[in-house]
N, C-alpha and C positions, 0 to 999 in steps of 0.2 A: 642783708648782704654785706660782705666785707668790702670796704672802700679801699681802692688802690692807694697805698701810702705815698705821700709826697715827701721827698727828702730835701726839696729846695724851697726856700722861703720866697714868696712872691716879691717881686721888686717893689720898692716904695715909691718909685717915680710915677706910678699909675695915675693918669690924669683923671680928675674928678668931674670934668665937664666933657660933654659929648659934642660932636659936631652938630650944628643946628639941624642939618637934614636928618641925622640919625636920631636926634632927640625927638623929632616930630613923627618918625615912622614907628609903626607898631610891628613891623616885620623886619627882623634882623637875623641874618644867617652867619654862622662862623665857618670858616674853611681853613683846613690845614693841608698844605701841599709839601711834597718832597722838594728840597731845595734845588734839585736838578730838573724839576718839571716846571719850567717857566711857561710852557705852552698851556699847561693846565690852568694856570692863573689867567692867561689871556682868554681862553675859552670860557672860563667861569665869569669873567667880567662881561664878555660879549653876551652870554646868556642872560645875565641879570639886566643888561641894557636892553636886550630885545623884549624881555618880559615887562620891564617898566614902561615900554612904549605901547604895550598891548593893554588897552583900557578894558577889553572885554573879560580879561581874566581877573585882574586885581582892582579894576575900576580906578578909583582915585588913589589907592594905596600904592606905595613904592617899596621895593625891596632894598634894604641896606645890608651891608655885609662887612665882615672883617676877615682879612686873609693873613695868614702867617706861614712861614716856611720853616721846616725843621730838617734835621738830618734823619734820613729814613732808618738808620741803624741805631738811633739814640732814643729809646722809648721814654726816658725821663724828660727829655726836652719836649717830646710830643705831648706828654701829660701836662707839663708846665704851661705850654702854650694853650692847650685846651682849657685849662682852669682859668686862664686870663680871659679867654673868650666867654666862658660861662659867667664869669664875674661881670662882664659887660651886659649880659642878658641876651640870650640867643634862643630862637625857636627850634633850631636843628643845627647839627654839626655835620659838615661834609669834609671827608678826608680822602686824599689820594696819595697813599703811602704804601710801603711794603709791609710784609707780614710781621716783621720784627716789632714794629710799633703798633700794629693794628690790635694786638691782644691787650695792650695797656689802655688804649683808647676805648676798647670794648668794656673793660672793667669800670673805667671812669664813667662812661655813658650809662651803664646799668646802675651805678650808684647814684648818679645825679638825675636820672630819668630824663635824659636829653636824647631825643632821636638822633641816631648816628648812622649816616649813610656812607658806607665804606666802599671805596672804589680801589680794588687791588691794583697795584702798579708794580711792574717788573723793571729791573735796572737795565737801561740802555736797550730796550726792546727785546731782551732775552725772554724766551717762553716762561710762562708762569708755572709755579708749583703751588699745590694746595696749601692754604694758610692753616687750616685745622683749627678754626675758632671754636671754642667750647660753648655749647648751647645746652646747658643743663636744665634750665627752667624757662620755658618760652614766655611765661608771664612777666618775667623780669629781664628779658633780653631786649635791649633797645638798639641793637646794632643790626642793620639791614645791609646785606651784600648786594650791591648794585650790579657788579659784574657776575655773570653766571659761574657756576663751579668749573673747575679745570677738567675738561673732558679729553685731554690729549691721550691719556692711556686707552680710552675706549676707541678713539678714532684711529690711532696707530694700529691697534690690534686688529681692527676690522679691515683696514687697508692691507696690512701685511698678510692677513689670512686670505684676502681676495686675490692677492698676487701669488699666493702659494710659495712664499719665501720660506726656506728652511735654514739658511745661513746668511747672516748679514752683520754689519758692524754699526754701532751708534756713536756718532761724534757729538760732543756737547762742548759749549764754550765754558770759560772759567767762571762766568757769572751765574751759570745755571746750577740749581740745586738738584743733583742727580736723584735725590729721594723722590722727586716728583714723578718719576716713571717707574718707581719700584713695583707698583701693582702690575704694570705691563711686563716687566722683566719676570715676575713670578709666574704670570700666565703663560708666556712663551716658553719658559723653562718646563712647565708642566706638559706642554705640547711637544716637547722634544726638539725645539728649535735651537740652533747654535748661534748664540749672540755674543758679540764682543763689544767692549766699551773702550773709548779713547777720548781723553780730554784734549781739546784744542787750545793751545797756549795763545797768548796775545801776540807773540812774535811768531807768526805762522811760517815765515821764511826760514827762520832759525830751526823751527821744529822739523821742517821737511829736509833741511840740510843735514840735521842730526841723523835722520833716518838713513840717508844715503851713506853717511860716514860709518855708521855702526852696524849696518846690515850687510851680510854677504849677498851675492847675486841670487842664490836660491831662496834665501829668506825674503829678499825684496820682491821676487816674483810671486811667492806665496802671499805676501802682503798686497800685491797688485790684484791677485785673484780675490782676496777678501774685499777689496774696494769695489768689486763689481756690483755689490748690493750694499747700500749704505743708507742710514737715516741721519739727517742733520737736525739736531735740536740746538739751535743757536740763533742769535739775532741776525737780521738780514745783512748788516755790514760785514760781520765776521764770515757769514756764509759766502758772500761774494769773494772775499779775499781768499778763503780756503779753496773754493772751486777753482779760482784762477791759478793758484799755486800748484795744485795737483794736476791740472790739465797741462800747464807749461812744463812740468817736470815728467810728463808721460807716465804718471802713476795710474791713470785711468784710461780706458779705451772706449771705442765706440759702442761696445755692447754693454756698458755699465748702465745701471738704473739706480738713481738716487731719489730719496724722498726727503723733502724739506718741510718741516711742520713748525708753524709759528702763527699765532694769532695776529701778530703785528707785521704782516706783509702786505704792502699796498701794490697798486698796479705798476708803479715805476720799479719797485723791487722785483716784481715778477719778470718784467721784460729784461732787466739787467741780469738776473740769474740765468735766464734762458740763453741770453747772448754769450755768457761766459762758459757755459757748460757744454759737454758733448754727451752722446748717448741719449738715454731717456731720462726725463726729469718729471717728478710728480711733486706738486706744491699743495700743501694743505694749509688753509688760512680761514679765519673767521670772516663771515660775510654778513651783510645787512641788507634788508630789502630796500629797493629803490623804486619810487613811483614810475610807472611806465610813461605817464604824461610828463613831458619835460617841464611844462609850465607849472606843474604842481610839486616839483621837487623840493621847493623851499617852503611849502605849506604843510602844516600838520594840524588838521582841524581848523580852529579859529586862530592859530598862531602862525606867524611868519618868521622863518629862521633867516638869519643874516646870510647873504649870498656868499660871503667869504667861506662859510662852512658847508653850504649845500651845493655849490656849483662845482662839478667834477673838474672843470678846467681851471679853477682858481688854484694858484700855487700853494696857498695856505691850506686849502682843503685836501690837496693831493698828499701833503706831508703830515696830516693829522694822525695822531696815535689813537688807538682804541680807547684809552682812558680819557682822552679829550672828548670823544663822542658821548661817553657815559656821564661825564661831568655836565655837559649841556643838558642831557635828558634828565639828570638828577635835579637840576635847578628848575626845569620845566615841571617835573613831578611835584616838587615842593610848592611851586606856585599854584598848581591846580589843587593841592591839599589845602593851602591857605584860602583859596577861593571857596572851597567847600565849607571850611570853618566859618568864613564870613557870611556865607549864605545861610547857614544853620544857626547863626548868632550864638555859637558855642565857643566863642573866642576866649582863650586864656592868655592873659597878658604875660609878657616876659618877666622874669624875676632874676635879680642879680644873685647868683649863687657863689658861695664861697667853698673852696675845696680844702681850706686849712682847718677850719673848726670841725671837731669831731662830731658835734651835735648839730651840724648844719643839715637842714632838711632839703630833700630833693624837690624838683619842680613839680608842682601839683598838676599842671596841665600836660605833663609829659606823656602819660598813658593815652589820653584822649588824642593828642597830636600824633602819636605813633600809630594808633589804630586808623586814623584818617589817612595817613600816608600809605599804610599797608593795603587798605581797601581800595585805594585809588589806583589809577593806571594812566599811562600816557603813551602816545605814539610819537616817537621822536626820531633822531638820527640813527639809533640802534634798533629801530622797530618798536615792538611792544615792550614797554618796561612795566613790570608788575612783580609782585612778590607772592611767594607761596607761604604755606603754613610755617615752614622752617626759616622764613626770613630771607630766602634766596631768590634770585631771578632765574626762572627755569627756561627762559627763551634764549636759545643759542643755535646758530646755524654755521656749519662749516662747508666751505666750498673746496672741491678737489679739482685742481687744474693739472694738465699734463701735456707732454710732447711725445712724439714718436721717436724711435731710434733714428739717429742720424748724426752726421758730423758737420752739416752746414750750419753757419751762424744765422741767428735771427729767424729760426724756423718757427712755425706757428704754434700757438698755445690754444688748447681747446678745453672746454669744461667737460670733465669726465663724470662728475656726479656731485652729490651733496650728502651731508649727514647731519642728523639732529638726534637728540636723546630719545625722542618719542618714536619716530618711524625708522630710525637707523639709516642705513645706506640706501640711497636712491640713485642708481646708475650702475654701469658695468665697468669694472676695472681690470678686465682680463689683460694679463701681461702679454701683449702681442709681440711676436718676434719680428725680426727684420722682414721687410716686404719680400715676397717671392720674386718680384720683378727686379732682377739685377742686370737688365739689359744695358749694354754700353760699358759694363765693368770688365776690365781686362786684368786677369790675375796672372802673376808670375809664379810658375810652378817649378820647384826643384825636385829632382828624383835621383834614384840610384838604380842602375840596370840590375834586374833580378828576375829570372824566369820563374813562373809565368806572369809575374805581377807587372813588370815593365820591360819591354823588349823593343828594339829598333825594328820597325817593319819596312822602312824605306829610307835609303840614304843616297840621295842623288846629289852629285856635286853641284854646288851653287844654290841648293835649295835647303830649307830647314828640314831637319830629320823628322820623320814621322814615327810615332810609337804606338805599340799595341800591348795588350796584356789585361789581366784581370783588374788591376788598379786603374788602368786607363779606361776600361769600360765603366767602372764605378764613377770616375771623374766625368766621363761623357754623359752618364745618366744625370748627374747633378747639373752639368752645364745645360743640357737640353731642358731640364725642368725649370731652373732658375734663370736661364738666359744669359749667363756670363760667358766670356771667351777667356782663353788662357794661352800663355806662352810657356813652353816647357824646356828645361835644360837639365843637364846632368851635373851633379855636384862635382866640383873640380877635383877633389881627392877620392871620389868614388866610394865614400864611406857614409854610413848612416849617421855617425856622430857620437863622440864620447867626450867627457870633460878632460881638459888638459891641465898641466901642472899650474898654470897661471890663472885657472878658473874659467877660461874661455872654452868654447865648444868648437869642434871641427865638423866636417861632413855636412850632411843634409840639415841636421839640427842647427849647426853653426850658421848656415845661410839664413835660417829663420830668426835666430837670435840677433844677428847683425842687420836684420830687416832688408836683406838683399832679395828675398823671395816672400811671397804672400802665404803660400801653402807648400807643404812637402808631402809627396805620396810615393809609396813603393811598398816593399814588404817590411814596413816600419811598425814595430811593436810598441805598445803603450807601456812605458816603465815609469816608476816613481821619479827617477832622476831626470828623465826627459820632461815629465809633467811639471817639474820645477821651473823650467826655462821656456817651455812652449805650451800651447794649448792643443788638446786633442779632441776630435769628434768622438762620438760613440763608436765602438768597434763595429766594423763591417764584416769581419770574419774572425773566427776563433783561432787562437794560436797554441801550438804545442811543440815541444822539442822532439825531433825524430832523429833517426840514425840511418844513413845510407851505407849498405854493404854490397859487395860484389857477389853475384849469384854463383853458387858452386856449379862448375861445368860437369855435364853428364858424360862419364867415361864409357867407351864402347867395350863391352865384355862379350867376346865371341862365344864364350862358353857359359852364357847365362842360363842355359838349360840345366847346368849342373849346380846352379846357385841354391836351389831349394834345400839341398843337403850339404852338410859340411864335408870337407875332404876326408876327415877321419871316418865319417859315417859311410862315405862311398867305399873306403878301404875295408871297413867292416863287412859291408854287403858283399864285396868281391870275395873276401876271405870266407864268408859264410857259404857262398855258392860252391867254392872249391871243397870246403869241409863237408858239406852235405853230399856232394857228388862222390867224394871218397867213401863216406859212411855207407851210402847206398851200394857201392861196389863191394865193400867188405862184407856187408850183411848178406849179399847174394853169393858171395864166394864161400862164406862159412856155411850157409844153408842154401844150397842151390835150389832155385825154384823149378817147378815142373812146367815146362813150356807146353803150350797148346800145339797140337799137331798142325803142321804147316807153318808155324811161326819161324821167321828168319832172323829175329833179333837175338843178339848174344849179349851176355852180361859182362862186357869188357869195361874197363875204366873210362875209355873214350865215350862209349854209349851212355854210361851213367852220368858223366859230366854234362854231356849234351842234353840229356833228358832233364836234369835239374835246372839248367839254364833256360831251356824252352818253357818249362812250367813257371819259372820266375817272371819271364816277360810275357806270360799268358798266351803262349802260342800253342799250347796243348801238346799232342804227340801220343804214340802208342805206349801203353802201360804194360810191360811184360813181367812185372814183379808181382808175384802172387803170395809171397810169404807174409805172414802177419806182421813181423817186425818191420819189413820194408814198407808195408802199407801204413803203419803207424808213423814211421818216419816221414813219408810223403804227405800224410795228412797235416802234420805239424808244419811242414815246409810250405804247403799251399796256403795255410792260414797266415804264416809269416809273410809270404809273398803278397797276399791280398792287402794286408795292412800297409806294407811298405809302398806298394804301387799307389794305393789310395792317397796316402800322405804325400807322396811325391806329386801326384796330379794336382791336389789342392794347393800345395805350396807353389808349384810352378805357375798356376793360374794367377794366384795372388801376386807373385813376384813380377810377372810380365805385365800385369794390369796396373799396379800401383808403382809409379815411377818417381813419386815425390819422396825425397829424402829430407827428413827434418834436420835442420841445422841446430847446433848447440846454442846459438845466439838468437833468441826470440823476443827479448825485452831489454830495456835499459839495465835492469838488474843483472841479466846474464852478461851484458857487455861490461859492466863494472867489475864483475867477479873474475873475468879472464884477463890474461896479459899477453896471449899469443898474437892477437890482432891489435896493433896500436890504433888509437883514435884521437881526434882533436876537432877543433872548430876554427872559426875565423877569429883571429887575434883582436882583442878589444871590442868585440861585438856584444850585442845584447845577450846572446847565448853564452858567451864567455863570461860575462859579468853575472849572469844568472847562476851558472854552475859554481862560480867563485864564491858568491854570497852564500849559497846553500852549503857548499863544501866547507867553508870556513866558519859556519855558524855552529857554535858548540851546543846549541839547544835543538839542532835538527836531529830528529829521532832516526830518520832513515840514513844509514851509512852509505847509501848508494852514491850520493853526490860527493862525499869526501873521497871515496875511492876513484870516482871519475876525475875529480880535481887533481889528484896525485898524478894521474896519467896525463891529463891535459897540460898541467903546469910543469912538466919535465923540462929542464934547462930553461926555466923562466918562461915557458910557453913557446920557445922557438923550435923545439924538436918535433912536436906533433901538430902544431897549428899552422894555418895558412893565412895569407893576406886577403884573399878573395874567395868567394864561394865556388867559383868555377875551378879554381886550382884544387880545392878539396874534392870536387867531383871527379876530376881527371886523376887525382891521386888514388881514388877508390878503384877506378876502372883499370888502371895499369899497375896496381901494386897491392900489397897486403895492408889495407888501411880501411878504417871506418870513419865516416864523416858525420859529426853531430851538428845539426843545423835545423832550420825551420821545417817542420814536417810537411807543410803544404808545398814548399819548394822541392823537397826531396821526392815527394809523391809524383809531382809533375815530371821530374827528371826520369824517374823509374818507369812511368807510363809511356813516355815518348822516346825512350832509348831504342835505336833501331835494332840493336842486338839483344834487347831484353836481358841485359847483363846485371841489372841492379834489383835489389829488393829493399824494403824499408821496414823499420820497426819504430815504435814510439809510444808515448803516453796517450791514453784515450781521454784523459781529463784536460780540458783547456783552462789554463790558469791565467791567461792573458788574451789579448786580441790585437788585430791590426787596426790602426786608425789613421786618419788624415791629420797631419800636424799643421798647426797654424801659428802665426805670431801670437805672443802672449797678449791677451786682451783683444783678440781679433773679433770684429762684429759678425763674422761669418760662421762662427763655431756652432751656435745654436741652430741656425737655419740649415746648416749642413747636416747636423745630427738628426734634426727632425726629418729631413728628406731620406736619410739612410734608414731610419726606422720604418718609414713608409715603404721603401724598397724591400726591406726584410718582411714586412707584414703582408704585402701583396704577392710575394713569391718571386719578384723580379731578381732579387739577389741570388736565389737558388738557380735560376736559369743561367745567370752569368757564371756561377761556380761550375755548373755541369758543362759549360762550354770549354773550360780549361782543365777540369778534372772529370772526364767522363767515367761513368760507372763501368762500362764494358770496354776497356782499353785493350790494345793489342798485347800488353804484357801484364803478368800477374804481379801485383804490388808486394804481396806478402810471402810468395814462395821462394825458398832459398835455393832451388835448383831450376834449371831450364825446363819448363813444362809447356805443353801445348794446351791452348785453351779449348780446342775443339776435338771431339772424337776420342776413342780409346783403342783404335786399331793398332795391331802389333806391326812393327816394321821388320825389315830383313836383318837388322842388327840383333834383334832379339833371338833369331833362330840361326844365326851364323854358325854357332857351335854345333848344332844338330847336323847341318849340311857338311860341316867339316868332319864330323864323325863318320857320316855316310861315305864321304869321299875317301877318308882314310881306309874304311872297310873295303871299298871297291878297289882301291890301289893295292891294298894288302892281298886281296883275293886274286887279283891279276898276277901279282908277283908270285904267289904260291903256285898258281896254275902254270906259270912259265917254269918255275922251279921243278914241278912234278914232271912236266913234259921233257925237260932236259934230263932229268934223272932216269926216266923210263927209256929214253933213247940210249943213254949210256949203258944201262944195265939190261939191255934188251934180251940178251941170251939167257939170263937167269930168271927173268920174269915169268916165262911160260911154265917151266918145271916147278918153279916155286908156287906158282898159282895153282898148278894141277895138284901138287901135294897138299896144298892148303884146302883145295876144293874136295879132295878125297877124304881128308881128315874130317872136314865138316860133314861130308856125306855119311861117313861111318858113324859119326856121333849122332847124327840125326836118325840113322837107321836103328841104332841101338835104342834110342828113346822110343821109336815106334814099336820095337819089339817088346819092350817093357810094357808098353800100353796094350800089347796083344797077349800077354802072358795068361790072362784068364782063359784064353781059348785053348790052352794046352790040354785041358781035360778031354777035349774032343778026340784026342788020339793023334798019333804021329802023322797019319795020312791027312787028316784034316789040317793039322798044323802046317804040314809041308805044302798043302794046297794053298793055304793063306799066305805062308811065307813066300811061296813062289810068286804069288800075285804081287808081293812087295819087292820082288827082285832078290830074295835071299836064297841062295842055292846051297851054301855050305853051313852046316851047323856050327862050325868053328867061328864063323863070323859074328855069332851072337855073343861071344865072349863068355860062354859058360854052357853047361849041359842043359839040355832042354827039359829035363825032368826035375830041374830044381824047383823047390816049392816057391 
C-alpha cells in the first residue's frame, strides 16, 4: 500500500522518557480532536477515568492516553500529530474531526496497521454530509466509522413524501455542504417536485432587510407563499435566529409548515424552536434508547457511567453533542476489546512506529487488534455500538417530533414517529389541517354589493345591516360547519380592488392587504394579480364573461295575415285574378258556349270575374262554360289556386305559431364584429383588465378581444364604460347599449327583471372562478378550501346555486324577443287584420247598398222601361236558343212544328229570326 507522504519533519524536541504511569501501562490510546471540540476531550478523559475505576473490565490494568488538537481543515497537521502518537506506541487511534482530515488519517492508519476509530464531526452543530471514505480492500482497511452513515437524504424524502409536499424551499447555513443532500434533490426532481434552495448568511437580519429593499410587493408576496413549506438544514442556533427574524418581519403566517432536520438537536433546542415559531413545526433528530428504569440509566452491563453524562437533569448532559456520546462509547468499546485480548492471552505489545523511514514496518499486532474490535460490541450512551462488514455502525434511529397548526406560544410537542434504515418509518405523519373547531373566532368580512352574490336584506336604523345572497349562503355554510362568527361591512369605495400607481391596492383587496379585514367575499374572481397580494380559497363557482342586451320589443302587426306572402306576390295574385277573368270572358265571346236549357247565367265580364275569384277562394259556383278552351283555362287556374292556397295556409300557420325572431347578436364574436350597438364594462374591473390583456396581446390568435378592446377603450375608456355594474344594467334597459360583465350576475338580472326586457349571451367555457379572498398567509385558507370541496361533492353547492339561478324562471335568458314561456295560443293581435278586412268589406257593402238605393230612387222613372226592355231582349235570346235546340223537329212538318212552337209561346215565324225550312 502506498504510504501517505509526510512533508514535515518531526520535531527534534520529542522527549525520550515517558511519564512513570505511562511507562508502566501496556494500554495506551492516542486521540486527535478538532481544536474547536474541547468537550470531546472532556468526555474522552471522563470515559477513561470511569473505565480505570472499573476493575471488572481491565482488572489491574489502566488505560493511558495522549490527546492532541488539530485544525480540522489542515490534513497535514493531523497526519503529523498522528505520527507522533504512533511513535509513542499506541494500540488504537481515536479521532473526532471533519471529513477534510479523515481521509489522510485513513491512509496513514492503513499503512501503519493501527486501528483507527473515526468519529465524524460537523462544524458548530451543522448537519453532517457524507465523507465518502474510500474502502477498496477490506483486508487493509483499518478505519472504522463509529458514527452511522448520513441518512438525512432518506429521512427527508420519506417525510416529505408522507406530507405530500409538491413545492417547498430548502434553507441551509453557510457551514453546510449542500452536496450532502444531492441525492435527495435528484429524487424529488424525478418525482416532479418544485424545490428551491437558499443559503442563509451569518448576518440574518441584514439578509432579511435586503429582501425587503430589493423585492417589490408582488415578489415579496410570492416569496411569502414559498415560505409556507420549508426545510431547514442548519445548526440549532442559526435555526432559532432565522425563525425569529422571519416571524417578526411577517414573512410567514399561521398556516406555514416547516421541517427542521439535524442530528444535533437536544431537548432544550426543541423547546426553544417551538417557542419562537408559528404554524406547524416538524423536528427530525437522532435519538438514542434510554433505559425505562431510572436507577439503571447510568449502568451498562457491568459498567457504571459518570452521572454527569447519564443524568438528563445534569446541565453538562443536556448540552452534550452527539460526537461526545460516541467518544464515550468508543473508549468503552476499546476497553472491552482489550479485556478480550487479555483473557485470550493474545496480547501484542505496543511498538514505536516511525512514519519517516520508507522501510518502516507496520505494527504486527494491528490486524489481530482490529478484528477483536470489529467482532466486539458494547451497549453505551448511543445504544448498541457494533460494526458491520463494511466497517460502519449500522445502528441509528431518528425521532420525528411535531406540533399542530397554531399561533399560541409554547404549544405542546408530541412524538409523531420514528425512522431507522431497517424498518423505515413507524408512525403517521398525515399533514393535518387546521382544526374544524373555530368556535369563538370572530372574522371581519369585507364585501362589495353585487346581485345576487351579496345584497342588503334588512336595513333598520340603528341596527347592523343584514345581507343575503349566494356568497352569503356559502359563508354561512362555512360558519355553521366550522363554528366561527363574522362581522361584515362594505368596502368604502365599493370596488373590488385594483393596483394603484404607487403599488398599493384599493377596494376589497386593499382592505385585506392592509389587514383591516380577515376575509373578502362577493362576486370576486381569482386573478393572477390578486393572487400576488392575497390568498384565495378554491373556486366555489365557475366564472365566464357574459353580455347583457335589451330584448327586442314585439311590434303589433294588424295585418299579420298578409305576412306569409310578400306585397309583390299579393299584387301578382290580384293581377292574375283579373287577367284570368278577362281571358275567360274573351274566350267565351269569341266562341260562345251552348247553354243548357233553363240556364240563367250569362257570359258577361262581371260574371267571369266573379267566377274566377270564387274558384280562387275555393267557394265553388256554377260552371256555365262548355267550350274546350275555357275548360283548359279553368283547369290550369284551379291547379294554380290549389298551390297558392296551400302555400298560404302553411306559411300562415308557421308565422302565427313561431313568434321568436333571431337577433343578429348571439355570441361575443357577433358583438365584436358589429358597431351599431356600443358596449362596455366597469372601468378598472377584472373584466376590463381581462379584455385589455387579451386585446393587447400580440400572440392572441382570436381577434375578437382586440376588436372588443377598441370599442371598450374609446376615449380612454370613458365613453362606453361605467363606474358600477348597476349603472351598466340601467344603461342597457333605457338605451342602445350592451353591458359586458360577469355572466352569473347578468343571468340573475335577466331572470328577475319584472319586464323580462333582457337577454344574455356569453362564453360556455369557464376560464376562471369565484373564490373567497383572505390575507396573505392566512391560516384559514386550507380549511375553507377543504369545506368548499365537501359542499361541491355532496351537492349542497348546487342547491345554493339553484336558489338564486332557478332553471325555470319567469323570463327566458337567451331569447332576444319577448316570448311567453307557456302555451302557443294565438291572440287577438294575430288576427286583427282579418277582422279589419271583414269590417272593411261590411262597411263597403253597406255603402254600396246605400248608393244603389239612392240611385234607384233618383232614376225611378227609367228603371221599369229599361228593365222591361232588358227582360224582353233576354227572353228573345233565350227563345231563339230554345228554337235552335228544337230544329231537328222541323222534319215532322209545319203542323207538328207549330204545335211544339205554340207550346213554347212562339206564334209568329218571324220571331225565329229566319225561315223555318232552313237546313
